[in-house]
N, C-alpha and C positions, 0 to 999 in steps of 0.2 A: 441138561434137568426138563423133566415131564411132570406138570401138575394137574390133578385131577379135583373134580368135588364128586363124591361117592353120599349117595342114599336118598332118602323122599324129597321131592321137590320143596322147597323154602326148608329144608333141616341137612341140607348136605353137609358132610366132612369133607374139610381140603384134605389132601395128602399130595406128598411128593413119590414118584414111582423111582424105586432103585433095586433094577432088574426084575424079577418077579415078586418084589415085594413095594408093597402099597403102608409108607409111614404117616402115619397120624401128622398133621401140621398143626394142631390144635395147642401145642407149647408155644408156637410162636405165634398163631395168627388165628383169629376166630374166623375168617374167611380168607379164598383167593380174591380179595378187593384192591380199590385202588391206593388203600393206606398200606397196604403189604407191599405192593407190587413198586411202589414210590420210594420205598429204601433199597438197601442192598441187600435185596432180598437172597440173590443165589450165594452170597456169603456166607449169610445169616445160617441157610437152611444147609448149606455145604458142612459148618460150623455143629450145628444140632445132628448132624448124620452121623460126623466122626466123632461127637460125644456121648452119642446112642441115648440121647434125651428122646426122640423119637420112637414111639413104639409103632408095633405093627398093627394094621387094622385087622382084626379079624373078620373075616366072612368078606372080604373086600371083591370078591370074584362075583359073588351072588350079589352084590347091591347094585342097585339103579346108577347109571352115569349123569351126572347132571351136566352142564355148560361149565368146562373148566373155568372159568372166570364167576363171580357175583355179576348180577344186574348193573350194567355199566350205565353210567351218567349219559351217556350218548353212541349210537350206532349209524357210523357215517357211510356210507358205500359211494363206490364208483362206478359208472355206469358205461358201457362199450367200450370196454379195458384190453379187449382182442380183437385183433383187426378182421378175424373172421368170425368173429359172432357180430359185428358192427354189422358186417356185409350180408349175413343171414337174416338181420333183423332190418335190411333196405335202406342202411344209413351209410356213411363216409365216416372213416375212423376220426375222434374227433381230434383237436389239434389242441385242445384244454382238455384236463379232466373234468368229468361230467358228473357231478355230484347231486346224490337225494341221501333221504333221511329214512330209515327204520326206528320204530321207538321200540324201549328198552324193553318191554314184556313179550316182542318178538321172540327173545332168546332164551333156549329152553335146551334139555340136553338132545345129545346125538342120535339117542334111540328112540324118544317119544315117539307116540303117534301126532300126526297133524291134521287138524280138522280143516278138510275144504268149506271156505266161507259161504254161507247162505247165498244162494243165487249165482254161484259161480260154475262156468263152462270154461275157463281158461285158466286151470291153476297150472303152474309150471315150476321146474326144478331148476338150481345154476348152482353147481359146485365153484366155492370160491375158497381162495386164499385169505385167510384175516388177521389182521394188524393188532396186536393188545399194545395201548400205550402203557409205559411204564415211568415217563416223567413229564411234566407238564411242556406242553409245546405251542409258543405262539411266537410268530413272527423269525422261524427260523434263517439264517442268514444265507444257507443252501442245503440242498438234497444231503450232502454229507454231512452235515449234523443231524439226520434223520435219527442213524445207529442208538444214538445215547439216548434217544426217547422209545425205545423199541423194548419193550417185556418179553416180548414173544410173539410166537403164530399159532396159530389153530385153522381147523378145516370149519367152514361154514356152509350152509344150505340158503342160498338165497330163495327163499322158496317166495314166488310172485303170481299176480291174479292178471293176465295179461289184458284183460276187460276193462278192470279198474283201473289200471296202469294207464293205457292208451287211450282207450273209448272214452271214460267220465272222469277224465284225469284233470281239465281244465288248463291242460299244459305242465303239470308237475305229475311225476312218477308215482309219489309214494302211497296215492288211494291202495295202489295195486301191491305194497309191499309190506305193509302195517297190521296185518290180520294178527291177531294172537298164535303165538308157535311158529312164526312164518320164519326163524332164524335158527335152526338146529346149529349146534354150536359144539365143536368137541370131536373125539374124547379127552384130548389134552392140550394143555397149553404149554409148549413145548421154547423153551431159551433159544437166542438167535444161534448160539455155537454149536448147536445140535443139528442145525440143517441149512443147507445150502439155498437160500430162499429164490434165488436167479435162477434154480434149475431144478424145480419139481414137479411132478408127474402128478395130472389133475384126471380123474375119471370119473364117470356116472353111469348109473344101469337104472332100468325100468324093468322091474319083474325079469332083474337078472339078466335084459337086454341092454347090449352097449348103448351107449348115449354119447358122451362128450370123454375125447381123450385129448388132454395136451399138454403144454407144459408152462410153467409162467414165464419161461425165456420168452415167451409169445407175446408176453404184455406190452400195451405200449409204452405204459406210463409204469415204472417199477416200483415195489414200496418206498425207497426212498424220495422217489419224485412227488409220489404221492401224499408223504407226510409233510415233507417240506410245502407242497402245494395248499394243501389244507392250514397249515398254520397260520398261513397270510390270511385267512376267513375264519376260523373259529379257534378257540383256544382249547387245546386237546387236554383232558387231564388221564392223571392215570387211572387205569380199568378201562377205558373206553374202546371200541372195538371199530376198527373199520376193515369195511368190505373191499375186496380189489377188483372186482369184476369179474366174469364167468367165459370160458370160450366156447365155442361153437357146438351146436346138440343139443338145443335145448326144442321144449315143442313150437315156440314162438318161430322156430326157424321155416316151419311147414312141412318139415318131413317126419314128425312125430307125433302121435296123438296127446292131446292133454293128458292130466291126470284126472282118475274118476277114482272114488270109495273102493277100497281093496287094495289100490295099486301100492305097489313096494317099490320105495326109493334107496337106492345105496349112492354113498358118494366118498371119495378116496382121494384123500394127498400125500405122495409118497414122503414119509417119516413122519406125517403129522395126524395120521389114524384113519378108522374108518367109522363110519357113519349109515344106518338102515332106520329109514321111517317107513309106516304104514299110512296111509292117508285114508282119512274117515269122513264120512259124510257130518255135516250139522247136525245138533238135534238143539232144538228149544229148551233151556233150563226149565224143568221142572219146580 
């Protein structure tokens, strides 16, 4: 199944995509949020589709696409999870997952404009596979237990400001990760039965020029290892989002320039959809 949220920011309508139809989910839930995902949402939606109680959303194709999940309680990220990206960053591949945090207000629609922070000269892109949690996970016994706690997968752009991340960080990365809008997400939440998460092509472009081109089979720590590992340190709640790292081909590697106002970034993961963001200059609020 594919789920989306359509409409103005803060007033998105939850839908399930059935072929070329967008079916309104409000008969079942107010949003694609933790409460909805914590239940047997796939069976409930399948029954609702079969019974015909979900009307088709008019003008869906013309509506803004929001993030496919409502604001999560936590956005947890894994760093340097592709060996080639670690090397282009000047680091050896990690032996345990590196964790950092983004704030929930970074999560925006996949095609929303992204504001370059005030004073930034090193804003960067990162195509990433995102895991959406569907059941509370704490102290899982093994990676094999992780599948039962995953609601689905999303495309995410882990936008980063490298000077804030590395030069004025005080040893932590999150300063360069938490500007508002720094996590375009979607267009869809795709349930695990729809994709082979261990073999998905990831790509990015800047102004239509290729940047990243890799596959999730190159991850150092796969999705099950990540969920199991994180559960030893943090309780993962339904609706939480985990970003699993980016492959080589970002500006931080030195081969490409950083983003400036007017640049357009596109990212895509096979089976999970395509994003497009224009990067715009920061302006003081009037």
